[in-house]
C-alpha positions as MATLAB code, in Angstrom:
seq = 'MAARRIASSSINWLEFAARVPEGQKAMFNAFKGKSDAYLRRVLSLPESAPKIDFAAYSARITVPGMVNEFQKQYEALEIPYPSDAVSAQITDMEKKSVAEVQAFIQESEARIAKLKEELVSWEKMIPYEQMTMEEFVEAFPDKTVDLANPTMWPHTPEEQPGYVAKDGTEA';
ca = [
      18.779  -26.440    3.890;
      15.412  -25.097    5.081;
      17.216  -22.529    7.204;
      19.227  -21.323    4.197;
      16.128  -20.996    2.032;
      14.313  -18.978    4.674;
      17.301  -16.885    5.584;
      17.684  -15.716    2.024;
      14.089  -14.331    1.983;
      13.951  -13.068    5.561;
      12.186   -9.838    6.416;
      13.818   -6.821    7.974;
      11.397   -6.598   10.887;
      12.931   -3.387   12.344;
      12.428   -1.484    9.106;
       8.968   -2.956    8.745;
       8.018   -2.006   12.341;
       9.214    1.576   11.777;
       6.637    1.984    8.974;
       3.666    0.635   10.959;
       1.312    3.316   12.260;
       0.678    3.412   16.014;
      -2.962    2.284   15.599;
      -1.857   -0.883   13.856;
       0.966   -1.993   16.179;
      -1.175   -4.738   17.713;
      -2.061   -6.193   14.309;
       1.626   -5.999   13.288;
       2.705   -7.823   16.457;
       0.118  -10.556   15.813;
       1.331  -10.895   12.231;
       4.958  -11.079   13.359;
       4.043  -13.729   15.953;
       2.381  -15.875   13.283;
       5.332  -15.444   10.975;
       7.746  -16.458   13.707;
       5.617  -19.492   14.569;
       5.652  -20.604   10.915;
       9.408  -20.118   10.783;
       9.938  -22.181   13.951;
       7.743  -24.968   12.542;
       9.687  -25.035    9.246;
      13.032  -25.015   11.045;
      11.929  -27.850   13.318;
      11.463  -30.136   10.274;
      14.406  -32.163    9.048;
      16.102  -31.177    5.810;
      15.664  -34.600    4.296;
      13.308  -37.534    4.756;
      14.172  -39.799    7.686;
      16.204  -42.940    7.010;
      14.270  -46.181    7.330;
      15.919  -49.454    8.307;
      14.503  -51.612    5.515;
      16.687  -54.587    6.605;
      14.723  -54.819    9.873;
      11.471  -54.792    7.914;
      12.791  -57.415    5.471;
      13.491  -59.783    8.399;
       9.939  -59.433    9.766;
       7.816  -59.286    6.603;
       7.511  -62.619    4.824;
       5.969  -61.429    1.555;
       8.766  -61.665   -0.999;
       9.742  -58.392   -2.760;
       7.340  -56.214   -0.786;
       9.958  -54.432    1.329;
      12.267  -54.088   -1.693;
       9.420  -52.430   -3.681;
       8.712  -50.059   -0.790;
      12.420  -49.252   -0.511;
      12.645  -48.423   -4.243;
       9.563  -46.214   -4.040;
      10.771  -44.462   -0.907;
      14.184  -43.757   -2.343;
      12.639  -42.534   -5.601;
      10.367  -40.172   -3.673;
      11.463  -36.621   -4.207;
       9.499  -33.681   -2.907;
      10.417  -30.618   -4.940;
      10.718  -27.234   -3.342;
       8.005  -24.989   -4.798;
       9.271  -22.797   -7.588;
       9.185  -19.032   -7.212;
       6.600  -17.824   -9.685;
       5.697  -14.450   -8.190;
       8.940  -12.722   -7.274;
       9.251  -11.238  -10.763;
       5.729   -9.895  -10.556;
       6.399   -8.429   -7.103;
       9.600   -6.780   -8.398;
       7.708   -5.282  -11.308;
       4.967   -4.009   -8.982;
       7.624   -2.573   -6.694;
       9.273   -0.719   -9.591;
       5.894    0.706  -10.686;
       5.094    1.689   -7.135;
       8.430    3.472   -6.738;
       7.772    5.416   -9.990;
       4.258    6.301   -8.814;
       5.588    7.420   -5.430;
       8.268    9.578   -7.078;
       5.660   11.163   -9.354;
       3.411   11.825   -6.333;
       6.328   13.350   -4.426;
       7.097   15.694   -7.312;
       3.438   16.711   -7.667;
       3.200   17.234   -3.941;
       6.335   19.395   -3.916;
       4.844   21.483   -6.713;
       1.570   21.856   -4.754;
       3.529   22.753   -1.610;
       5.496   25.454   -3.468;
       2.242   26.883   -4.918;
       0.568   26.851   -1.496;
       3.582   28.514    0.118;
       3.337   31.306   -2.410;
      -0.371   31.634   -1.668;
       0.391   31.604    2.070;
       2.802   34.504    1.627;
       0.064   36.537   -0.069;
      -2.356   35.655    2.756;
       0.194   36.631    5.391;
       0.759   40.028    3.691;
      -2.959   40.674    3.727;
      -4.671   42.681    6.447;
      -6.608   40.413    8.856;
     -10.263   40.127    7.819;
     -11.500   41.531   11.095;
      -9.448   44.728   10.579;
     -10.409   45.321    6.901;
     -12.563   48.198    5.765;
     -15.137   47.567    3.011;
     -12.852   49.216    0.441;
      -9.924   46.958    1.427;
     -12.209   43.918    1.226;
     -13.288   44.913   -2.315;
      -9.644   45.276   -3.314;
      -8.640   41.938   -1.764;
     -11.638   39.907   -2.937;
     -13.170   41.500   -6.039;
     -15.031   38.286   -6.940;
     -16.667   38.099   -3.451;
     -18.063   41.615   -3.357;
     -21.334   43.081   -4.545;
     -21.116   44.792   -7.889;
     -23.008   48.014   -7.295;
     -23.152   48.757  -11.037;
     -24.929   45.446  -11.689;
     -26.710   44.319   -8.485;
     -28.091   40.794   -8.274;
     -31.188   39.405   -6.685;
     -31.254   36.765   -3.981;
     -30.084   33.900   -4.121;
     -27.447   35.574   -6.341;
     -27.079   32.626   -8.699;
     -26.987   33.322  -12.451;
     -30.120   31.210  -13.022;
     -32.219   33.420  -10.731;
     -31.282   36.771  -12.266;
     -33.585   38.707  -14.564;
     -32.719   38.262  -18.239;
     -30.838   34.988  -17.696;
     -30.649   32.889  -20.836;
     -30.120   29.134  -20.351;
     -27.675   27.166  -22.517;
     -30.575   25.785  -24.584;
     -31.687   29.357  -25.431;
     -34.787   29.552  -23.197;
     -35.239   32.440  -20.797;
     -35.922   31.926  -17.102;
];
């Protein structure tokens, strides 16, 4: 019976091992060893409580009714198998995780498509080392010096003459 209970919830160790990163193989092997040791210990236990020869004890114990009382209590003893209270929660978490992973995959594919488009534009561009100043201004208009409105070092808006802060005060 114990073997059937464990077999129904066994782990696919090959699939699990395929997902373990190289740096964590030692920890995975230790975990699998512990799991196998627990499984061997459970399987070594009998499925039911051992039978006791109460007739032999009745012949040796002289106290009337004591062995019969123990026999009734022993036969009434029932150790229930723990109920599964978390499988439903784990299934719900798994469903949520699958949905999150699918959303992440879709977002990643969108980012990849956008980056591929950007890569195409970068590949079409002349290498930076071979650009003239005019080509650089055409390629990166936001990175060039505006000769019509030059700025002063450190070229941040706050350091420029005539800068007005958000609260209305001048610098």
